PDB file of the backbone (N, CA, C, O) and the ligand in Angstrom, with CONECT records:
HET     ZN  A 101       1
ATOM      1  N   MET A   1      -1.016 -20.379   3.024  1.00  0.00           N
ATOM      2  CA  MET A   1      -2.309 -20.279   3.891  1.00  0.00           C
ATOM      3  C   MET A   1      -3.151 -18.810   3.271  1.00  0.00           C
ATOM      4  O   MET A   1      -2.662 -17.737   2.920  1.00  0.00           O
ATOM      5  N   ALA A   2      -4.554 -19.251   3.305  1.00  0.00           N
ATOM      6  CA  ALA A   2      -5.433 -18.223   2.965  1.00  0.00           C
ATOM      7  C   ALA A   2      -6.395 -17.851   4.124  1.00  0.00           C
ATOM      8  O   ALA A   2      -6.549 -18.630   5.065  1.00  0.00           O
ATOM      9  N   THR A   3      -6.950 -16.826   4.067  1.00  0.00           N
ATOM     10  CA  THR A   3      -8.004 -16.493   5.285  1.00  0.00           C
ATOM     11  C   THR A   3      -9.304 -16.693   4.585  1.00  0.00           C
ATOM     12  O   THR A   3      -9.477 -16.107   3.516  1.00  0.00           O
ATOM     13  N   TYR A   4     -10.202 -17.431   5.057  1.00  0.00           N
ATOM     14  CA  TYR A   4     -11.485 -17.553   4.467  1.00  0.00           C
ATOM     15  C   TYR A   4     -12.517 -16.995   5.667  1.00  0.00           C
ATOM     16  O   TYR A   4     -12.339 -17.248   6.859  1.00  0.00           O
ATOM     17  N   GLU A   5     -13.535 -16.257   5.188  1.00  0.00           N
ATOM     18  CA  GLU A   5     -14.491 -15.807   5.908  1.00  0.00           C
ATOM     19  C   GLU A   5     -15.820 -16.586   6.070  1.00  0.00           C
ATOM     20  O   GLU A   5     -16.335 -17.072   5.063  1.00  0.00           O
ATOM     21  N   TYR A   6     -16.416 -16.734   7.310  1.00  0.00           N
ATOM     22  CA  TYR A   6     -17.482 -17.529   7.451  1.00  0.00           C
ATOM     23  C   TYR A   6     -18.578 -16.487   8.370  1.00  0.00           C
ATOM     24  O   TYR A   6     -18.211 -15.552   9.082  1.00  0.00           O
ATOM     25  N   PHE A   7     -19.776 -16.859   8.175  1.00  0.00           N
ATOM     26  CA  PHE A   7     -20.672 -15.963   8.836  1.00  0.00           C
ATOM     27  C   PHE A   7     -21.650 -16.851   9.476  1.00  0.00           C
ATOM     28  O   PHE A   7     -22.347 -17.649   8.850  1.00  0.00           O
ATOM     29  N   CYS A   8     -21.681 -16.650  10.987  1.00  0.00           N
ATOM     30  CA  CYS A   8     -22.650 -17.403  11.863  1.00  0.00           C
ATOM     31  C   CYS A   8     -23.866 -16.476  12.145  1.00  0.00           C
ATOM     32  O   CYS A   8     -23.700 -15.334  12.573  1.00  0.00           O
ATOM     33  N   ASN A   9     -25.015 -16.967  11.908  1.00  0.00           N
ATOM     34  CA  ASN A   9     -26.200 -16.265  12.232  1.00  0.00           C
ATOM     35  C   ASN A   9     -26.491 -15.758  13.604  1.00  0.00           C
ATOM     36  O   ASN A   9     -27.369 -14.927  13.835  1.00  0.00           O
ATOM     37  N   ARG A  10     -25.638 -16.349  14.595  1.00  0.00           N
ATOM     38  CA  ARG A  10     -25.818 -15.746  15.928  1.00  0.00           C
ATOM     39  C   ARG A  10     -24.575 -14.701  16.309  1.00  0.00           C
ATOM     40  O   ARG A  10     -24.690 -13.629  16.903  1.00  0.00           O
ATOM     41  N   CYS A  11     -23.472 -15.257  15.849  1.00  0.00           N
ATOM     42  CA  CYS A  11     -22.136 -14.294  16.288  1.00  0.00           C
ATOM     43  C   CYS A  11     -21.609 -13.362  15.076  1.00  0.00           C
ATOM     44  O   CYS A  11     -20.758 -12.493  15.261  1.00  0.00           O
ATOM     45  N   GLY A  12     -22.099 -13.583  14.025  1.00  0.00           N
ATOM     46  CA  GLY A  12     -21.483 -13.002  12.937  1.00  0.00           C
ATOM     47  C   GLY A  12     -20.373 -13.506  12.309  1.00  0.00           C
ATOM     48  O   GLY A  12     -20.139 -14.715  12.321  1.00  0.00           O
ATOM     49  N   SER A  13     -19.588 -12.624  11.702  1.00  0.00           N
ATOM     50  CA  SER A  13     -18.475 -13.278  10.659  1.00  0.00           C
ATOM     51  C   SER A  13     -17.201 -13.434  11.505  1.00  0.00           C
ATOM     52  O   SER A  13     -16.973 -12.721  12.482  1.00  0.00           O
ATOM     53  N   PHE A  14     -16.276 -14.542  11.013  1.00  0.00           N
ATOM     54  CA  PHE A  14     -15.126 -14.705  11.611  1.00  0.00           C
ATOM     55  C   PHE A  14     -14.220 -15.345  10.559  1.00  0.00           C
ATOM     56  O   PHE A  14     -14.693 -15.830   9.531  1.00  0.00           O
ATOM     57  N   ASP A  15     -12.998 -15.341  10.810  1.00  0.00           N
ATOM     58  CA  ASP A  15     -12.048 -15.763   9.780  1.00  0.00           C
ATOM     59  C   ASP A  15     -11.341 -17.019  10.145  1.00  0.00           C
ATOM     60  O   ASP A  15     -10.949 -17.150  11.304  1.00  0.00           O
ATOM     61  N   VAL A  16     -11.134 -17.979   9.241  1.00  0.00           N
ATOM     62  CA  VAL A  16     -10.554 -19.312   9.377  1.00  0.00           C
ATOM     63  C   VAL A  16      -9.286 -19.265   8.255  1.00  0.00           C
ATOM     64  O   VAL A  16      -9.410 -18.995   7.060  1.00  0.00           O
ATOM     65  N   LYS A  17      -8.071 -19.590   8.944  1.00  0.00           N
ATOM     66  CA  LYS A  17      -6.864 -19.697   8.086  1.00  0.00           C
ATOM     67  C   LYS A  17      -6.663 -21.328   7.608  1.00  0.00           C
ATOM     68  O   LYS A  17      -6.561 -22.253   8.414  1.00  0.00           O
ATOM     69  N   ARG A  18      -6.633 -21.469   6.235  1.00  0.00           N
ATOM     70  CA  ARG A  18      -6.496 -22.863   5.789  1.00  0.00           C
ATOM     71  C   ARG A  18      -5.611 -22.755   4.497  1.00  0.00           C
ATOM     72  O   ARG A  18      -5.551 -21.701   3.864  1.00  0.00           O
ATOM     73  N   PRO A  19      -4.992 -23.779   4.166  1.00  0.00           N
ATOM     74  CA  PRO A  19      -4.334 -23.937   2.875  1.00  0.00           C
ATOM     75  C   PRO A  19      -5.267 -23.469   1.758  1.00  0.00           C
ATOM     76  O   PRO A  19      -6.481 -23.626   1.883  1.00  0.00           O
ATOM     77  N   ILE A  20      -4.820 -22.986   0.837  1.00  0.00           N
ATOM     78  CA  ILE A  20      -5.429 -22.554  -0.440  1.00  0.00           C
ATOM     79  C   ILE A  20      -6.156 -23.615  -1.104  1.00  0.00           C
ATOM     80  O   ILE A  20      -5.543 -24.607  -1.500  1.00  0.00           O
ATOM     81  N   GLY A  21      -7.402 -23.500  -1.261  1.00  0.00           N
ATOM     82  CA  GLY A  21      -8.331 -24.546  -2.106  1.00  0.00           C
ATOM     83  C   GLY A  21      -9.041 -25.695  -1.098  1.00  0.00           C
ATOM     84  O   GLY A  21      -9.764 -26.571  -1.575  1.00  0.00           O
ATOM     85  N   THR A  22      -8.774 -25.606   0.278  1.00  0.00           N
ATOM     86  CA  THR A  22      -9.121 -26.497   1.248  1.00  0.00           C
ATOM     87  C   THR A  22     -10.262 -25.950   2.081  1.00  0.00           C
ATOM     88  O   THR A  22     -10.688 -26.661   2.991  1.00  0.00           O
ATOM     89  N   ALA A  23     -10.823 -24.709   1.854  1.00  0.00           N
ATOM     90  CA  ALA A  23     -11.796 -24.208   2.714  1.00  0.00           C
ATOM     91  C   ALA A  23     -13.105 -24.949   2.409  1.00  0.00           C
ATOM     92  O   ALA A  23     -13.463 -25.121   1.244  1.00  0.00           O
ATOM     93  N   SER A  24     -13.792 -25.370   3.415  1.00  0.00           N
ATOM     94  CA  SER A  24     -15.159 -26.091   3.071  1.00  0.00           C
ATOM     95  C   SER A  24     -16.326 -24.957   3.147  1.00  0.00           C
ATOM     96  O   SER A  24     -16.205 -23.844   3.658  1.00  0.00           O
ATOM     97  N   ALA A  25     -17.396 -25.455   2.567  1.00  0.00           N
ATOM     98  CA  ALA A  25     -18.758 -24.513   2.705  1.00  0.00           C
ATOM     99  C   ALA A  25     -19.283 -24.033   3.754  1.00  0.00           C
ATOM    100  O   ALA A  25     -19.890 -22.964   3.818  1.00  0.00           O
ATOM    101  N   GLU A  26     -19.028 -24.992   4.864  1.00  0.00           N
ATOM    102  CA  GLU A  26     -19.439 -24.726   6.139  1.00  0.00           C
ATOM    103  C   GLU A  26     -18.410 -25.144   7.305  1.00  0.00           C
ATOM    104  O   GLU A  26     -17.749 -26.182   7.324  1.00  0.00           O
ATOM    105  N   GLU A  27     -18.411 -24.102   8.294  1.00  0.00           N
ATOM    106  CA  GLU A  27     -17.410 -24.195   9.268  1.00  0.00           C
ATOM    107  C   GLU A  27     -18.122 -24.263  10.608  1.00  0.00           C
ATOM    108  O   GLU A  27     -19.262 -23.804  10.665  1.00  0.00           O
ATOM    109  N   VAL A  28     -17.514 -24.837  11.788  1.00  0.00           N
ATOM    110  CA  VAL A  28     -18.084 -24.658  13.031  1.00  0.00           C
ATOM    111  C   VAL A  28     -17.963 -23.285  13.765  1.00  0.00           C
ATOM    112  O   VAL A  28     -16.781 -22.950  13.849  1.00  0.00           O
ATOM    113  N   CYS A  29     -18.620 -22.607  14.187  1.00  0.00           N
ATOM    114  CA  CYS A  29     -18.396 -21.389  14.730  1.00  0.00           C
ATOM    115  C   CYS A  29     -17.692 -21.485  16.002  1.00  0.00           C
ATOM    116  O   CYS A  29     -18.184 -22.208  16.869  1.00  0.00           O
ATOM    117  N   PRO A  30     -16.543 -20.819  16.250  1.00  0.00           N
ATOM    118  CA  PRO A  30     -15.751 -20.798  17.480  1.00  0.00           C
ATOM    119  C   PRO A  30     -16.340 -20.453  18.468  1.00  0.00           C
ATOM    120  O   PRO A  30     -15.902 -21.003  19.479  1.00  0.00           O
ATOM    121  N   ARG A  31     -17.269 -19.680  18.657  1.00  0.00           N
ATOM    122  CA  ARG A  31     -17.990 -19.072  19.937  1.00  0.00           C
ATOM    123  C   ARG A  31     -19.268 -19.953  20.242  1.00  0.00           C
ATOM    124  O   ARG A  31     -19.465 -20.342  21.393  1.00  0.00           O
ATOM    125  N   CYS A  32     -20.029 -20.230  19.340  1.00  0.00           N
ATOM    126  CA  CYS A  32     -21.218 -20.772  19.756  1.00  0.00           C
ATOM    127  C   CYS A  32     -21.310 -22.241  19.172  1.00  0.00           C
ATOM    128  O   CYS A  32     -22.307 -22.888  19.491  1.00  0.00           O
ATOM    129  N   SER A  33     -20.403 -22.807  18.378  1.00  0.00           N
ATOM    130  CA  SER A  33     -20.342 -24.097  17.746  1.00  0.00           C
ATOM    131  C   SER A  33     -21.659 -24.337  16.708  1.00  0.00           C
ATOM    132  O   SER A  33     -21.998 -25.458  16.330  1.00  0.00           O
ATOM    133  N   ASN A  34     -22.212 -23.317  16.390  1.00  0.00           N
ATOM    134  CA  ASN A  34     -23.205 -23.490  15.307  1.00  0.00           C
ATOM    135  C   ASN A  34     -22.520 -23.506  14.012  1.00  0.00           C
ATOM    136  O   ASN A  34     -21.359 -23.136  13.841  1.00  0.00           O
ATOM    137  N   THR A  35     -23.441 -24.031  12.959  1.00  0.00           N
ATOM    138  CA  THR A  35     -22.723 -24.063  11.711  1.00  0.00           C
ATOM    139  C   THR A  35     -22.688 -22.618  11.053  1.00  0.00           C
ATOM    140  O   THR A  35     -23.650 -21.850  11.027  1.00  0.00           O
ATOM    141  N   ALA A  36     -21.589 -22.401  10.593  1.00  0.00           N
ATOM    142  CA  ALA A  36     -21.407 -21.040   9.854  1.00  0.00           C
ATOM    143  C   ALA A  36     -21.206 -21.267   8.337  1.00  0.00           C
ATOM    144  O   ALA A  36     -20.455 -22.170   7.969  1.00  0.00           O
ATOM    145  N   ARG A  37     -21.792 -20.549   7.518  1.00  0.00           N
ATOM    146  CA  ARG A  37     -21.444 -20.708   6.073  1.00  0.00           C
ATOM    147  C   ARG A  37     -20.459 -19.785   5.561  1.00  0.00           C
ATOM    148  O   ARG A  37     -20.338 -18.680   6.090  1.00  0.00           O
ATOM    149  N   ARG A  38     -19.737 -20.137   4.572  1.00  0.00           N
ATOM    150  CA  ARG A  38     -18.739 -19.327   3.937  1.00  0.00           C
ATOM    151  C   ARG A  38     -19.275 -18.248   3.215  1.00  0.00           C
ATOM    152  O   ARG A  38     -20.267 -18.348   2.493  1.00  0.00           O
ATOM    153  N   VAL A  39     -18.569 -17.112   3.418  1.00  0.00           N
ATOM    154  CA  VAL A  39     -18.910 -15.712   2.724  1.00  0.00           C
ATOM    155  C   VAL A  39     -17.756 -15.558   1.812  1.00  0.00           C
ATOM    156  O   VAL A  39     -16.600 -15.627   2.229  1.00  0.00           O
ATOM    157  N   TYR A  40     -18.078 -15.334   0.484  1.00  0.00           N
ATOM    158  CA  TYR A  40     -17.140 -14.922  -0.388  1.00  0.00           C
ATOM    159  C   TYR A  40     -16.731 -13.622  -0.675  1.00  0.00           C
ATOM    160  O   TYR A  40     -17.548 -12.957  -1.312  1.00  0.00           O
ATOM    161  N   THR A  41     -15.617 -13.050  -0.354  1.00  0.00           N
ATOM    162  CA  THR A  41     -15.164 -11.716  -0.253  1.00  0.00           C
ATOM    163  C   THR A  41     -13.981 -11.449  -1.076  1.00  0.00           C
ATOM    164  O   THR A  41     -13.249 -12.402  -1.345  1.00  0.00           O
ATOM    165  N   SER A  42     -13.669 -10.163  -1.553  1.00  0.00           N
ATOM    166  CA  SER A  42     -12.680  -9.885  -2.346  1.00  0.00           C
ATOM    167  C   SER A  42     -11.323 -10.303  -1.584  1.00  0.00           C
ATOM    168  O   SER A  42     -11.175 -10.334  -0.362  1.00  0.00           O
ATOM    169  N   PRO A  43     -10.434 -10.595  -2.491  1.00  0.00           N
ATOM    170  CA  PRO A  43      -9.140 -11.182  -2.007  1.00  0.00           C
ATOM    171  C   PRO A  43      -8.354  -9.979  -1.243  1.00  0.00           C
ATOM    172  O   PRO A  43      -8.374  -8.803  -1.605  1.00  0.00           O
ATOM    173  N   GLY A  44      -7.726 -10.448  -0.225  1.00  0.00           N
ATOM    174  CA  GLY A  44      -7.025  -9.446   0.483  1.00  0.00           C
ATOM    175  C   GLY A  44      -5.700  -8.967  -0.116  1.00  0.00           C
ATOM    176  O   GLY A  44      -4.614  -9.441   0.216  1.00  0.00           O
ATOM    177  N   THR A  45      -5.865  -7.975  -1.038  1.00  0.00           N
ATOM    178  CA  THR A  45      -4.656  -7.547  -1.826  1.00  0.00           C
ATOM    179  C   THR A  45      -4.080  -6.478  -1.075  1.00  0.00           C
ATOM    180  O   THR A  45      -4.810  -5.810  -0.342  1.00  0.00           O
ATOM    181  N   ALA A  46      -2.786  -6.221  -1.173  1.00  0.00           N
ATOM    182  CA  ALA A  46      -2.029  -5.316  -0.531  1.00  0.00           C
ATOM    183  C   ALA A  46      -2.568  -3.889  -0.558  1.00  0.00           C
ATOM    184  O   ALA A  46      -3.042  -3.399  -1.583  1.00  0.00           O
ATOM    185  N   PHE A  47      -2.483  -3.247   0.586  1.00  0.00           N
ATOM    186  CA  PHE A  47      -3.271  -1.893   0.559  1.00  0.00           C
ATOM    187  C   PHE A  47      -2.103  -0.887   0.324  1.00  0.00           C
ATOM    188  O   PHE A  47      -1.031  -0.903   0.929  1.00  0.00           O
ATOM    189  N   THR A  48      -2.489   0.020  -0.680  1.00  0.00           N
ATOM    190  CA  THR A  48      -1.662   1.054  -0.991  1.00  0.00           C
ATOM    191  C   THR A  48      -1.973   2.173  -0.211  1.00  0.00           C
ATOM    192  O   THR A  48      -3.139   2.515  -0.013  1.00  0.00           O
ATOM    193  N   SER A  49      -0.828   2.872   0.328  1.00  0.00           N
ATOM    194  CA  SER A  49      -0.949   3.990   1.275  1.00  0.00           C
ATOM    195  C   SER A  49      -1.375   5.256   0.464  1.00  0.00           C
ATOM    196  O   SER A  49      -1.001   5.424  -0.697  1.00  0.00           O
ATOM    197  N   PRO A  50      -2.092   6.047   1.063  1.00  0.00           N
ATOM    198  CA  PRO A  50      -2.356   7.361   0.165  1.00  0.00           C
ATOM    199  C   PRO A  50      -1.294   8.003  -0.250  1.00  0.00           C
ATOM    200  O   PRO A  50      -1.374   8.638  -1.301  1.00  0.00           O
ATOM    201  N   ALA A  51      -0.075   7.971   0.491  1.00  0.00           N
ATOM    202  CA  ALA A  51       1.110   8.797   0.003  1.00  0.00           C
ATOM    203  C   ALA A  51       1.570   8.235  -1.402  1.00  0.00           C
ATOM    204  O   ALA A  51       1.818   8.958  -2.366  1.00  0.00           O
ATOM    205  N   VAL A  52       1.652   6.902  -1.398  1.00  0.00           N
ATOM    206  CA  VAL A  52       2.170   6.078  -2.667  1.00  0.00           C
ATOM    207  C   VAL A  52       1.124   6.375  -3.747  1.00  0.00           C
ATOM    208  O   VAL A  52       1.499   6.714  -4.869  1.00  0.00           O
ATOM    209  N   ALA A  53      -0.283   6.248  -3.419  1.00  0.00           N
ATOM    210  CA  ALA A  53      -1.203   6.406  -4.468  1.00  0.00           C
ATOM    211  C   ALA A  53      -1.113   7.803  -5.011  1.00  0.00           C
ATOM    212  O   ALA A  53      -1.278   7.949  -6.222  1.00  0.00           O
ATOM    213  N   GLY A  54      -0.852   8.929  -4.192  1.00  0.00           N
ATOM    214  CA  GLY A  54      -0.690  10.209  -4.693  1.00  0.00           C
ATOM    215  C   GLY A  54       0.343  10.345  -5.468  1.00  0.00           C
ATOM    216  O   GLY A  54       0.197  11.175  -6.365  1.00  0.00           O
ATOM    217  N   LEU A  55       1.424   9.757  -5.413  1.00  0.00           N
ATOM    218  CA  LEU A  55       2.647   9.882  -6.177  1.00  0.00           C
ATOM    219  C   LEU A  55       2.393   9.097  -7.599  1.00  0.00           C
ATOM    220  O   LEU A  55       2.752   9.495  -8.707  1.00  0.00           O
ATOM    221  N   ARG A  56       1.787   8.060  -7.339  1.00  0.00           N
ATOM    222  CA  ARG A  56       1.484   7.207  -8.738  1.00  0.00           C
ATOM    223  C   ARG A  56       0.571   8.151  -9.638  1.00  0.00           C
ATOM    224  O   ARG A  56       0.673   8.230 -10.862  1.00  0.00           O
ATOM    225  N   GLU A  57      -0.298   8.823  -8.888  1.00  0.00           N
ATOM    226  CA  GLU A  57      -1.230   9.938  -9.673  1.00  0.00           C
ATOM    227  C   GLU A  57      -0.598  10.787 -10.188  1.00  0.00           C
ATOM    228  O   GLU A  57      -0.919  11.098 -11.335  1.00  0.00           O
ATOM    229  N   LEU A  58       0.487  11.450  -9.566  1.00  0.00           N
ATOM    230  CA  LEU A  58       1.259  12.549  -9.996  1.00  0.00           C
ATOM    231  C   LEU A  58       2.232  11.966 -11.265  1.00  0.00           C
ATOM    232  O   LEU A  58       2.444  12.620 -12.286  1.00  0.00           O
ATOM    233  N   GLU A  59       2.656  10.918 -11.065  1.00  0.00           N
ATOM    234  CA  GLU A  59       3.470  10.199 -12.326  1.00  0.00           C
ATOM    235  C   GLU A  59       2.700  10.022 -13.484  1.00  0.00           C
ATOM    236  O   GLU A  59       3.128  10.304 -14.603  1.00  0.00           O
ATOM    237  N   GLU A  60       1.467   9.520 -13.244  1.00  0.00           N
ATOM    238  CA  GLU A  60       0.549   9.268 -14.528  1.00  0.00           C
ATOM    239  C   GLU A  60       0.051  10.671 -15.215  1.00  0.00           C
ATOM    240  O   GLU A  60      -0.194  10.773 -16.417  1.00  0.00           O
ATOM    241  N   GLU A  61      -0.071  11.837 -14.169  1.00  0.00           N
ATOM    242  CA  GLU A  61      -0.267  13.019 -14.720  1.00  0.00           C
ATOM    243  C   GLU A  61       0.838  13.562 -15.412  1.00  0.00           C
ATOM    244  O   GLU A  61       0.625  14.247 -16.413  1.00  0.00           O
ATOM    245  N   SER A  62       1.986  13.353 -15.018  1.00  0.00           N
ATOM    246  CA  SER A  62       3.133  14.118 -15.721  1.00  0.00           C
ATOM    247  C   SER A  62       3.442  13.177 -16.932  1.00  0.00           C
ATOM    248  O   SER A  62       4.120  13.564 -17.884  1.00  0.00           O
ATOM    249  N   ARG A  63       2.950  12.016 -16.853  1.00  0.00           N
ATOM    250  CA  ARG A  63       3.079  11.084 -18.267  1.00  0.00           C
ATOM    251  C   ARG A  63       2.146  11.735 -19.335  1.00  0.00           C
ATOM    252  O   ARG A  63       2.466  11.861 -20.517  1.00  0.00           O
ATOM    253  N   GLU A  64       0.840  12.175 -18.741  1.00  0.00           N
ATOM    254  CA  GLU A  64       0.055  12.477 -19.903  1.00  0.00           C
ATOM    255  C   GLU A  64       0.183  14.181 -20.208  1.00  0.00           C
ATOM    256  O   GLU A  64      -0.032  14.666 -21.319  1.00  0.00           O
ATOM    257  N   ASN A  65       0.472  14.771 -19.313  1.00  0.00           N
ATOM    258  CA  ASN A  65       0.587  16.289 -19.449  1.00  0.00           C
ATOM    259  C   ASN A  65       1.812  16.730 -18.699  1.00  0.00           C
ATOM    260  O   ASN A  65       1.704  17.177 -17.557  1.00  0.00           O
ATOM    261  N   PRO A  66       3.076  16.611 -19.358  1.00  0.00           N
ATOM    262  CA  PRO A  66       4.201  16.885 -18.523  1.00  0.00           C
ATOM    263  C   PRO A  66       4.422  18.332 -18.556  1.00  0.00           C
ATOM    264  O   PRO A  66       4.145  18.977 -19.568  1.00  0.00           O
ATOM    265  N   ALA A  67       4.953  18.928 -17.407  1.00  0.00           N
ATOM    266  CA  ALA A  67       5.276  20.157 -17.218  1.00  0.00           C
ATOM    267  C   ALA A  67       6.498  20.636 -18.187  1.00  0.00           C
ATOM    268  O   ALA A  67       7.639  20.215 -17.996  1.00  0.00           O
ATOM    269  N   VAL A  68       6.185  21.537 -19.232  1.00  0.00           N
ATOM    270  CA  VAL A  68       7.100  21.939 -20.071  1.00  0.00           C
ATOM    271  C   VAL A  68       7.806  23.166 -19.614  1.00  0.00           C
ATOM    272  O   VAL A  68       7.234  24.146 -19.137  1.00  0.00           O
ATOM    273  N   VAL A  69       9.270  23.030 -19.818  1.00  0.00           N
ATOM    274  CA  VAL A  69      10.025  24.097 -19.295  1.00  0.00           C
ATOM    275  C   VAL A  69      10.483  24.923 -20.426  1.00  0.00           C
ATOM    276  O   VAL A  69      11.174  24.410 -21.306  1.00  0.00           O
ATOM    277  N   THR A  70      10.149  26.156 -20.466  1.00  0.00           N
ATOM    278  CA  THR A  70      10.534  26.935 -21.661  1.00  0.00           C
ATOM    279  C   THR A  70      11.811  27.883 -21.629  1.00  0.00           C
ATOM    280  O   THR A  70      12.268  28.482 -22.603  1.00  0.00           O
ATOM    281  N   ARG A  71      12.344  27.909 -20.210  1.00  0.00           N
ATOM    282  CA  ARG A  71      13.677  28.575 -20.059  1.00  0.00           C
ATOM    283  C   ARG A  71      14.460  27.924 -18.869  1.00  0.00           C
ATOM    284  O   ARG A  71      13.941  27.132 -18.082  1.00  0.00           O
ATOM    285  N   VAL A  72      15.796  28.349 -18.816  1.00  0.00           N
ATOM    286  CA  VAL A  72      16.601  27.711 -18.008  1.00  0.00           C
ATOM    287  C   VAL A  72      16.184  28.337 -16.469  1.00  0.00           C
ATOM    288  O   VAL A  72      16.168  29.555 -16.288  1.00  0.00           O
ATOM    289  N   PRO A  73      15.870  27.427 -15.451  1.00  0.00           N
ATOM    290  CA  PRO A  73      15.595  27.878 -14.053  1.00  0.00           C
ATOM    291  C   PRO A  73      16.816  28.738 -13.397  1.00  0.00           C
ATOM    292  O   PRO A  73      18.006  28.451 -13.519  1.00  0.00           O
ATOM    293  N   PRO A  74      16.350  29.716 -12.762  1.00  0.00           N
ATOM    294  CA  PRO A  74      17.518  30.634 -12.140  1.00  0.00           C
ATOM    295  C   PRO A  74      18.358  29.834 -11.350  1.00  0.00           C
ATOM    296  O   PRO A  74      17.964  28.894 -10.660  1.00  0.00           O
ATOM    297  N   LYS A  75      19.733  30.285 -11.475  1.00  0.00           N
ATOM    298  CA  LYS A  75      20.625  29.607 -10.825  1.00  0.00           C
ATOM    299  C   LYS A  75      20.561  29.890  -9.216  1.00  0.00           C
ATOM    300  O   LYS A  75      20.487  31.013  -8.718  1.00  0.00           O
ATOM    301  N   GLU A  76      20.603  28.648  -8.496  1.00  0.00           N
ATOM    302  CA  GLU A  76      20.350  28.824  -7.038  1.00  0.00           C
ATOM    303  C   GLU A  76      21.784  28.960  -6.390  1.00  0.00           C
ATOM    304  O   GLU A  76      22.746  28.433  -6.947  1.00  0.00           O
ATOM    305  N   ALA A  77      21.941  29.739  -5.092  1.00  0.00           N
ATOM    306  CA  ALA A  77      23.324  29.948  -4.558  1.00  0.00           C
ATOM    307  C   ALA A  77      23.748  28.580  -4.126  1.00  0.00           C
ATOM    308  O   ALA A  77      22.944  27.749  -3.703  1.00  0.00           O
ATOM    309  N   ALA A  78      25.095  28.359  -4.250  1.00  0.00           N
ATOM    310  CA  ALA A  78      25.678  27.099  -3.750  1.00  0.00           C
ATOM    311  C   ALA A  78      25.630  26.995  -2.329  1.00  0.00           C
ATOM    312  O   ALA A  78      25.779  27.991  -1.622  1.00  0.00           O
ATOM    313  N   PRO A  79      25.409  25.725  -1.810  1.00  0.00           N
ATOM    314  CA  PRO A  79      25.278  25.533  -0.366  1.00  0.00           C
ATOM    315  C   PRO A  79      26.752  25.892   0.114  1.00  0.00           C
ATOM    316  O   PRO A  79      27.758  25.792  -0.589  1.00  0.00           O
ATOM    317  N   ARG A  80      26.701  26.354   1.513  1.00  0.00           N
ATOM    318  CA  ARG A  80      27.872  26.761   2.088  1.00  0.00           C
ATOM    319  C   ARG A  80      28.505  25.388   2.655  1.00  0.00           C
ATOM    320  O   ARG A  80      27.872  24.464   3.165  1.00  0.00           O
ATOM    321  N   PRO A  81      29.912  25.467   2.447  1.00  0.00           N
ATOM    322  CA  PRO A  81      30.430  24.026   2.991  1.00  0.00           C
ATOM    323  C   PRO A  81      30.144  23.722   4.349  1.00  0.00           C
ATOM    324  O   PRO A  81      30.017  24.671   5.122  1.00  0.00           O
ATOM    325  N   THR A  82      30.030  22.643   4.743  1.00  0.00           N
ATOM    326  CA  THR A  82      29.805  22.351   6.186  1.00  0.00           C
ATOM    327  C   THR A  82      30.986  21.860   7.021  1.00  0.00           C
ATOM    328  O   THR A  82      30.939  21.797   8.249  1.00  0.00           O
ATOM    329  N   HIS A  83      32.065  21.510   6.274  1.00  0.00           N
ATOM    330  CA  HIS A  83      33.138  21.174   6.921  1.00  0.00           C
ATOM    331  C   HIS A  83      34.396  22.183   6.740  1.00  0.00           C
ATOM    332  O   HIS A  83      34.611  22.671   5.630  1.00  0.00           O
ATOM    333  N   PRO A  84      35.083  22.434   7.666  1.00  0.00           N
ATOM    334  CA  PRO A  84      36.280  23.552   7.578  1.00  0.00           C
ATOM    335  C   PRO A  84      37.153  23.130   6.404  1.00  0.00           C
ATOM    336  O   PRO A  84      37.697  24.020   5.752  1.00  0.00           O
ATOM    337  N   ALA A  85      37.322  21.949   6.099  1.00  0.00           N
ATOM    338  CA  ALA A  85      38.372  21.546   5.129  1.00  0.00           C
ATOM    339  C   ALA A  85      37.744  21.841   3.734  1.00  0.00           C
ATOM    340  O   ALA A  85      38.500  21.987   2.773  1.00  0.00           O
ATOM    341  N   HIS A  86      36.335  21.938   3.574  1.00  0.00           N
ATOM    342  CA  HIS A  86      35.895  22.212   2.334  1.00  0.00           C
ATOM    343  C   HIS A  86      36.111  23.434   1.838  1.00  0.00           C
ATOM    344  O   HIS A  86      36.107  23.600   0.618  1.00  0.00           O
ATOM    345  N   ALA A  87      36.355  24.572   2.789  1.00  0.00           N
ATOM    346  CA  ALA A  87      36.641  25.804   2.501  1.00  0.00           C
ATOM    347  C   ALA A  87      37.938  25.976   1.707  1.00  0.00           C
ATOM    348  O   ALA A  87      38.119  26.889   0.902  1.00  0.00           O
ATOM    349  N   ARG A  88      38.918  24.917   2.035  1.00  0.00           N
ATOM    350  CA  ARG A  88      40.242  25.248   1.253  1.00  0.00           C
ATOM    351  C   ARG A  88      40.228  24.536  -0.125  1.00  0.00           C
ATOM    352  O   ARG A  88      41.245  24.578  -0.818  1.00  0.00           O
ATOM    353  N   LEU A  89      39.186  23.923  -0.524  1.00  0.00           N
ATOM    354  CA  LEU A  89      39.023  23.307  -1.917  1.00  0.00           C
ATOM    355  C   LEU A  89      39.025  24.485  -2.950  1.00  0.00           C
ATOM    356  O   LEU A  89      38.404  25.519  -2.703  1.00  0.00           O
ATOM    357  N   PRO A  90      39.679  24.327  -4.025  1.00  0.00           N
ATOM    358  CA  PRO A  90      39.631  25.216  -5.208  1.00  0.00           C
ATOM    359  C   PRO A  90      38.372  25.646  -5.567  1.00  0.00           C
ATOM    360  O   PRO A  90      37.489  24.792  -5.484  1.00  0.00           O
ATOM    361  N   ARG A  91      37.979  27.020  -6.040  1.00  0.00           N
ATOM    362  CA  ARG A  91      36.580  27.421  -6.277  1.00  0.00           C
ATOM    363  C   ARG A  91      36.860  27.763  -7.750  1.00  0.00           C
ATOM    364  O   ARG A  91      37.968  28.164  -8.109  1.00  0.00           O
ATOM    365  N   PRO A  92      35.919  27.609  -8.518  1.00  0.00           N
ATOM    366  CA  PRO A  92      35.936  28.111  -9.941  1.00  0.00           C
ATOM    367  C   PRO A  92      35.796  29.570  -9.877  1.00  0.00           C
ATOM    368  O   PRO A  92      35.781  30.234 -10.913  1.00  0.00           O
TER     369      PRO A  92
HETATM  370 ZN    ZN A 101     -21.748 -18.385  16.400  1.00  0.00          ZN2+
END
């Protein structure tokens, strides 16, 4: 199914769902029963959320201008064990 948009001169635009390729050039307006003509719009592609778009931009930026590491980063303190049994494990 595809969503096709029609425009009624009295009521404005409305959508009609039909199988792909079966949309007619004109449709009856569901509100006033006037003849409405089909409006051609861009296909309803999936919306990319701003968070995902931002991550993709970072990925592309990293591909073009990767952050160069010139020395080993400082060693961080190991996290403390959360379970009492972990404290009995051998340590280096
Ligand atoms: Zn109408």
